[in-house]
Chimera marker file (.cmm) of the C-alpha trace (Angstrom):
<marker_set name="trace">
<marker id="1" x="-39.573" y="32.982" z="-1.014" r="1" g="1" b="0" radius="0.5"/>
<marker id="2" x="-40.110" y="29.927" z="1.499" r="1" g="1" b="0" radius="0.5"/>
<marker id="3" x="-38.131" y="29.569" z="4.461" r="1" g="1" b="0" radius="0.5"/>
<marker id="4" x="-38.082" y="26.146" z="6.232" r="1" g="1" b="0" radius="0.5"/>
<marker id="5" x="-36.866" y="25.209" z="9.485" r="1" g="1" b="0" radius="0.5"/>
<marker id="6" x="-36.515" y="21.543" z="11.114" r="1" g="1" b="0" radius="0.5"/>
<marker id="7" x="-35.475" y="20.670" z="15.000" r="1" g="1" b="0" radius="0.5"/>
<marker id="8" x="-34.869" y="17.112" z="15.522" r="1" g="1" b="0" radius="0.5"/>
<marker id="9" x="-34.629" y="16.326" z="19.392" r="1" g="1" b="0" radius="0.5"/>
<marker id="10" x="-33.754" y="12.243" z="20.000" r="1" g="1" b="0" radius="0.5"/>
<marker id="11" x="-33.126" y="10.691" z="23.346" r="1" g="1" b="0" radius="0.5"/>
<marker id="12" x="-32.208" y="7.489" z="24.575" r="1" g="1" b="0" radius="0.5"/>
<marker id="13" x="-32.353" y="5.343" z="27.892" r="1" g="1" b="0" radius="0.5"/>
<marker id="14" x="-29.581" y="3.484" z="28.482" r="1" g="1" b="0" radius="0.5"/>
<marker id="15" x="-30.871" y="0.543" z="30.307" r="1" g="1" b="0" radius="0.5"/>
<marker id="16" x="-27.436" y="-0.705" z="31.564" r="1" g="1" b="0" radius="0.5"/>
<marker id="17" x="-28.243" y="1.886" z="34.114" r="1" g="1" b="0" radius="0.5"/>
<marker id="18" x="-31.304" y="0.396" z="35.296" r="1" g="1" b="0" radius="0.5"/>
<marker id="19" x="-30.189" y="-3.145" z="35.178" r="1" g="1" b="0" radius="0.5"/>
<marker id="20" x="-27.332" y="-2.696" z="37.507" r="1" g="1" b="0" radius="0.5"/>
<marker id="21" x="-29.207" y="-0.714" z="39.984" r="1" g="1" b="0" radius="0.5"/>
<marker id="22" x="-31.626" y="-3.675" z="40.008" r="1" g="1" b="0" radius="0.5"/>
<marker id="23" x="-29.049" y="-6.217" z="40.485" r="1" g="1" b="0" radius="0.5"/>
<marker id="24" x="-27.913" y="-4.173" z="43.656" r="1" g="1" b="0" radius="0.5"/>
<marker id="25" x="-30.894" y="-4.175" z="45.199" r="1" g="1" b="0" radius="0.5"/>
<marker id="26" x="-31.644" y="-7.517" z="44.549" r="1" g="1" b="0" radius="0.5"/>
<marker id="27" x="-28.161" y="-8.209" z="46.128" r="1" g="1" b="0" radius="0.5"/>
<marker id="28" x="-28.849" y="-5.997" z="48.972" r="1" g="1" b="0" radius="0.5"/>
<marker id="29" x="-31.822" y="-7.804" z="49.409" r="1" g="1" b="0" radius="0.5"/>
<marker id="30" x="-30.262" y="-11.195" z="49.537" r="1" g="1" b="0" radius="0.5"/>
<marker id="31" x="-27.883" y="-9.843" z="51.897" r="1" g="1" b="0" radius="0.5"/>
<marker id="32" x="-30.219" y="-8.837" z="55.056" r="1" g="1" b="0" radius="0.5"/>
<marker id="33" x="-31.866" y="-12.114" z="54.482" r="1" g="1" b="0" radius="0.5"/>
<marker id="34" x="-28.378" y="-14.024" z="54.870" r="1" g="1" b="0" radius="0.5"/>
<marker id="35" x="-27.710" y="-11.401" z="57.777" r="1" g="1" b="0" radius="0.5"/>
<marker id="36" x="-30.349" y="-12.961" z="59.718" r="1" g="1" b="0" radius="0.5"/>
<marker id="37" x="-30.209" y="-16.349" z="58.828" r="1" g="1" b="0" radius="0.5"/>
<marker id="38" x="-30.212" y="-18.861" z="61.979" r="1" g="1" b="0" radius="0.5"/>
<marker id="39" x="-31.039" y="-22.415" z="60.603" r="1" g="1" b="0" radius="0.5"/>
<marker id="40" x="-34.585" y="-21.803" z="61.343" r="1" g="1" b="0" radius="0.5"/>
<marker id="41" x="-35.959" y="-20.257" z="57.530" r="1" g="1" b="0" radius="0.5"/>
<marker id="42" x="-38.818" y="-21.827" z="56.709" r="1" g="1" b="0" radius="0.5"/>
<marker id="43" x="-39.156" y="-22.352" z="52.593" r="1" g="1" b="0" radius="0.5"/>
<marker id="44" x="-40.639" y="-18.817" z="52.371" r="1" g="1" b="0" radius="0.5"/>
<marker id="45" x="-37.675" y="-17.100" z="53.105" r="1" g="1" b="0" radius="0.5"/>
<marker id="46" x="-35.432" y="-19.643" z="51.536" r="1" g="1" b="0" radius="0.5"/>
<marker id="47" x="-37.559" y="-19.020" z="47.923" r="1" g="1" b="0" radius="0.5"/>
<marker id="48" x="-37.102" y="-15.239" z="49.036" r="1" g="1" b="0" radius="0.5"/>
<marker id="49" x="-33.417" y="-15.467" z="49.122" r="1" g="1" b="0" radius="0.5"/>
<marker id="50" x="-32.975" y="-18.114" z="46.006" r="1" g="1" b="0" radius="0.5"/>
<marker id="51" x="-35.254" y="-15.328" z="43.614" r="1" g="1" b="0" radius="0.5"/>
<marker id="52" x="-33.007" y="-12.140" z="45.064" r="1" g="1" b="0" radius="0.5"/>
<marker id="53" x="-29.920" y="-13.867" z="44.065" r="1" g="1" b="0" radius="0.5"/>
<marker id="54" x="-31.023" y="-14.902" z="40.522" r="1" g="1" b="0" radius="0.5"/>
<marker id="55" x="-32.234" y="-11.552" z="40.225" r="1" g="1" b="0" radius="0.5"/>
<marker id="56" x="-29.221" y="-10.074" z="41.007" r="1" g="1" b="0" radius="0.5"/>
<marker id="57" x="-27.405" y="-12.585" z="38.774" r="1" g="1" b="0" radius="0.5"/>
<marker id="58" x="-30.025" y="-12.346" z="36.063" r="1" g="1" b="0" radius="0.5"/>
<marker id="59" x="-29.728" y="-8.259" z="36.346" r="1" g="1" b="0" radius="0.5"/>
<marker id="60" x="-25.731" y="-8.388" z="36.314" r="1" g="1" b="0" radius="0.5"/>
<marker id="61" x="-25.964" y="-10.128" z="32.926" r="1" g="1" b="0" radius="0.5"/>
<marker id="62" x="-28.587" y="-8.088" z="31.478" r="1" g="1" b="0" radius="0.5"/>
<marker id="63" x="-26.430" y="-5.015" z="32.530" r="1" g="1" b="0" radius="0.5"/>
<marker id="64" x="-23.281" y="-6.510" z="30.561" r="1" g="1" b="0" radius="0.5"/>
<marker id="65" x="-25.456" y="-7.150" z="27.592" r="1" g="1" b="0" radius="0.5"/>
<marker id="66" x="-27.460" y="-3.848" z="27.528" r="1" g="1" b="0" radius="0.5"/>
<marker id="67" x="-23.848" y="-1.936" z="28.240" r="1" g="1" b="0" radius="0.5"/>
<marker id="68" x="-22.304" y="-3.377" z="25.241" r="1" g="1" b="0" radius="0.5"/>
<marker id="69" x="-25.503" y="-2.855" z="23.282" r="1" g="1" b="0" radius="0.5"/>
<marker id="70" x="-25.393" y="0.786" z="24.021" r="1" g="1" b="0" radius="0.5"/>
<marker id="71" x="-21.722" y="1.193" z="23.360" r="1" g="1" b="0" radius="0.5"/>
<marker id="72" x="-22.154" y="-0.517" z="19.484" r="1" g="1" b="0" radius="0.5"/>
<marker id="73" x="-25.115" y="1.943" z="19.247" r="1" g="1" b="0" radius="0.5"/>
<marker id="74" x="-23.214" y="5.229" z="20.411" r="1" g="1" b="0" radius="0.5"/>
<marker id="75" x="-20.868" y="4.223" z="17.942" r="1" g="1" b="0" radius="0.5"/>
<marker id="76" x="-22.819" y="3.461" z="14.895" r="1" g="1" b="0" radius="0.5"/>
<marker id="77" x="-24.620" y="6.859" z="15.846" r="1" g="1" b="0" radius="0.5"/>
<marker id="78" x="-21.804" y="9.203" z="16.999" r="1" g="1" b="0" radius="0.5"/>
<marker id="79" x="-18.584" y="7.765" z="15.791" r="1" g="1" b="0" radius="0.5"/>
<marker id="80" x="-17.314" y="11.064" z="15.611" r="1" g="1" b="0" radius="0.5"/>
<marker id="81" x="-17.816" y="12.650" z="19.091" r="1" g="1" b="0" radius="0.5"/>
<marker id="82" x="-17.978" y="9.580" z="21.274" r="1" g="1" b="0" radius="0.5"/>
<marker id="83" x="-15.150" y="7.852" z="20.815" r="1" g="1" b="0" radius="0.5"/>
<marker id="84" x="-12.509" y="11.388" z="20.363" r="1" g="1" b="0" radius="0.5"/>
<marker id="85" x="-8.887" y="10.090" z="22.155" r="1" g="1" b="0" radius="0.5"/>
<marker id="86" x="-8.782" y="6.481" z="21.608" r="1" g="1" b="0" radius="0.5"/>
<marker id="87" x="-8.095" y="5.976" z="18.023" r="1" g="1" b="0" radius="0.5"/>
<marker id="88" x="-8.987" y="7.625" z="14.718" r="1" g="1" b="0" radius="0.5"/>
<marker id="89" x="-10.916" y="4.434" z="13.383" r="1" g="1" b="0" radius="0.5"/>
<marker id="90" x="-12.164" y="2.891" z="16.607" r="1" g="1" b="0" radius="0.5"/>
<marker id="91" x="-15.860" y="3.995" z="16.511" r="1" g="1" b="0" radius="0.5"/>
<marker id="92" x="-15.929" y="4.118" z="12.860" r="1" g="1" b="0" radius="0.5"/>
<marker id="93" x="-15.131" y="0.220" z="13.070" r="1" g="1" b="0" radius="0.5"/>
<marker id="94" x="-17.369" y="-0.557" z="16.030" r="1" g="1" b="0" radius="0.5"/>
<marker id="95" x="-20.039" y="1.181" z="13.742" r="1" g="1" b="0" radius="0.5"/>
<link id1="1" id2="2" r="1" g="1" b="0" radius="0.2"/>
<link id1="2" id2="3" r="1" g="1" b="0" radius="0.2"/>
<link id1="3" id2="4" r="1" g="1" b="0" radius="0.2"/>
<link id1="4" id2="5" r="1" g="1" b="0" radius="0.2"/>
<link id1="5" id2="6" r="1" g="1" b="0" radius="0.2"/>
<link id1="6" id2="7" r="1" g="1" b="0" radius="0.2"/>
<link id1="7" id2="8" r="1" g="1" b="0" radius="0.2"/>
<link id1="8" id2="9" r="1" g="1" b="0" radius="0.2"/>
<link id1="9" id2="10" r="1" g="1" b="0" radius="0.2"/>
<link id1="10" id2="11" r="1" g="1" b="0" radius="0.2"/>
<link id1="11" id2="12" r="1" g="1" b="0" radius="0.2"/>
<link id1="12" id2="13" r="1" g="1" b="0" radius="0.2"/>
<link id1="13" id2="14" r="1" g="1" b="0" radius="0.2"/>
<link id1="14" id2="15" r="1" g="1" b="0" radius="0.2"/>
<link id1="15" id2="16" r="1" g="1" b="0" radius="0.2"/>
<link id1="16" id2="17" r="1" g="1" b="0" radius="0.2"/>
<link id1="17" id2="18" r="1" g="1" b="0" radius="0.2"/>
<link id1="18" id2="19" r="1" g="1" b="0" radius="0.2"/>
<link id1="19" id2="20" r="1" g="1" b="0" radius="0.2"/>
<link id1="20" id2="21" r="1" g="1" b="0" radius="0.2"/>
<link id1="21" id2="22" r="1" g="1" b="0" radius="0.2"/>
<link id1="22" id2="23" r="1" g="1" b="0" radius="0.2"/>
<link id1="23" id2="24" r="1" g="1" b="0" radius="0.2"/>
<link id1="24" id2="25" r="1" g="1" b="0" radius="0.2"/>
<link id1="25" id2="26" r="1" g="1" b="0" radius="0.2"/>
<link id1="26" id2="27" r="1" g="1" b="0" radius="0.2"/>
<link id1="27" id2="28" r="1" g="1" b="0" radius="0.2"/>
<link id1="28" id2="29" r="1" g="1" b="0" radius="0.2"/>
<link id1="29" id2="30" r="1" g="1" b="0" radius="0.2"/>
<link id1="30" id2="31" r="1" g="1" b="0" radius="0.2"/>
<link id1="31" id2="32" r="1" g="1" b="0" radius="0.2"/>
<link id1="32" id2="33" r="1" g="1" b="0" radius="0.2"/>
<link id1="33" id2="34" r="1" g="1" b="0" radius="0.2"/>
<link id1="34" id2="35" r="1" g="1" b="0" radius="0.2"/>
<link id1="35" id2="36" r="1" g="1" b="0" radius="0.2"/>
<link id1="36" id2="37" r="1" g="1" b="0" radius="0.2"/>
<link id1="37" id2="38" r="1" g="1" b="0" radius="0.2"/>
<link id1="38" id2="39" r="1" g="1" b="0" radius="0.2"/>
<link id1="39" id2="40" r="1" g="1" b="0" radius="0.2"/>
<link id1="40" id2="41" r="1" g="1" b="0" radius="0.2"/>
<link id1="41" id2="42" r="1" g="1" b="0" radius="0.2"/>
<link id1="42" id2="43" r="1" g="1" b="0" radius="0.2"/>
<link id1="43" id2="44" r="1" g="1" b="0" radius="0.2"/>
<link id1="44" id2="45" r="1" g="1" b="0" radius="0.2"/>
<link id1="45" id2="46" r="1" g="1" b="0" radius="0.2"/>
<link id1="46" id2="47" r="1" g="1" b="0" radius="0.2"/>
<link id1="47" id2="48" r="1" g="1" b="0" radius="0.2"/>
<link id1="48" id2="49" r="1" g="1" b="0" radius="0.2"/>
<link id1="49" id2="50" r="1" g="1" b="0" radius="0.2"/>
<link id1="50" id2="51" r="1" g="1" b="0" radius="0.2"/>
<link id1="51" id2="52" r="1" g="1" b="0" radius="0.2"/>
<link id1="52" id2="53" r="1" g="1" b="0" radius="0.2"/>
<link id1="53" id2="54" r="1" g="1" b="0" radius="0.2"/>
<link id1="54" id2="55" r="1" g="1" b="0" radius="0.2"/>
<link id1="55" id2="56" r="1" g="1" b="0" radius="0.2"/>
<link id1="56" id2="57" r="1" g="1" b="0" radius="0.2"/>
<link id1="57" id2="58" r="1" g="1" b="0" radius="0.2"/>
<link id1="58" id2="59" r="1" g="1" b="0" radius="0.2"/>
<link id1="59" id2="60" r="1" g="1" b="0" radius="0.2"/>
<link id1="60" id2="61" r="1" g="1" b="0" radius="0.2"/>
<link id1="61" id2="62" r="1" g="1" b="0" radius="0.2"/>
<link id1="62" id2="63" r="1" g="1" b="0" radius="0.2"/>
<link id1="63" id2="64" r="1" g="1" b="0" radius="0.2"/>
<link id1="64" id2="65" r="1" g="1" b="0" radius="0.2"/>
<link id1="65" id2="66" r="1" g="1" b="0" radius="0.2"/>
<link id1="66" id2="67" r="1" g="1" b="0" radius="0.2"/>
<link id1="67" id2="68" r="1" g="1" b="0" radius="0.2"/>
<link id1="68" id2="69" r="1" g="1" b="0" radius="0.2"/>
<link id1="69" id2="70" r="1" g="1" b="0" radius="0.2"/>
<link id1="70" id2="71" r="1" g="1" b="0" radius="0.2"/>
<link id1="71" id2="72" r="1" g="1" b="0" radius="0.2"/>
<link id1="72" id2="73" r="1" g="1" b="0" radius="0.2"/>
<link id1="73" id2="74" r="1" g="1" b="0" radius="0.2"/>
<link id1="74" id2="75" r="1" g="1" b="0" radius="0.2"/>
<link id1="75" id2="76" r="1" g="1" b="0" radius="0.2"/>
<link id1="76" id2="77" r="1" g="1" b="0" radius="0.2"/>
<link id1="77" id2="78" r="1" g="1" b="0" radius="0.2"/>
<link id1="78" id2="79" r="1" g="1" b="0" radius="0.2"/>
<link id1="79" id2="80" r="1" g="1" b="0" radius="0.2"/>
<link id1="80" id2="81" r="1" g="1" b="0" radius="0.2"/>
<link id1="81" id2="82" r="1" g="1" b="0" radius="0.2"/>
<link id1="82" id2="83" r="1" g="1" b="0" radius="0.2"/>
<link id1="83" id2="84" r="1" g="1" b="0" radius="0.2"/>
<link id1="84" id2="85" r="1" g="1" b="0" radius="0.2"/>
<link id1="85" id2="86" r="1" g="1" b="0" radius="0.2"/>
<link id1="86" id2="87" r="1" g="1" b="0" radius="0.2"/>
<link id1="87" id2="88" r="1" g="1" b="0" radius="0.2"/>
<link id1="88" id2="89" r="1" g="1" b="0" radius="0.2"/>
<link id1="89" id2="90" r="1" g="1" b="0" radius="0.2"/>
<link id1="90" id2="91" r="1" g="1" b="0" radius="0.2"/>
<link id1="91" id2="92" r="1" g="1" b="0" radius="0.2"/>
<link id1="92" id2="93" r="1" g="1" b="0" radius="0.2"/>
<link id1="93" id2="94" r="1" g="1" b="0" radius="0.2"/>
<link id1="94" id2="95" r="1" g="1" b="0" radius="0.2"/>
</marker_set>
């Protein structure tokens, strides 16, 4: 008699969370520069501000993209459990 057991553990990192946290950080950094603005800023401070603003916009965009991808990935792998209450076929159609 042969008894076999197996165990599978999987994990997923949701990058959307990291992207939105980065967007929030970049926007706070840009806000600090804006609050201290006094018409005498040098080119380095303006470049820092622009970099933070661009980083905030790009990270917010990456958040949206990652969130959509994560939603569809969840639908394809767990349509039966993750999409209860939204209609029987929604998860299956997304998957």
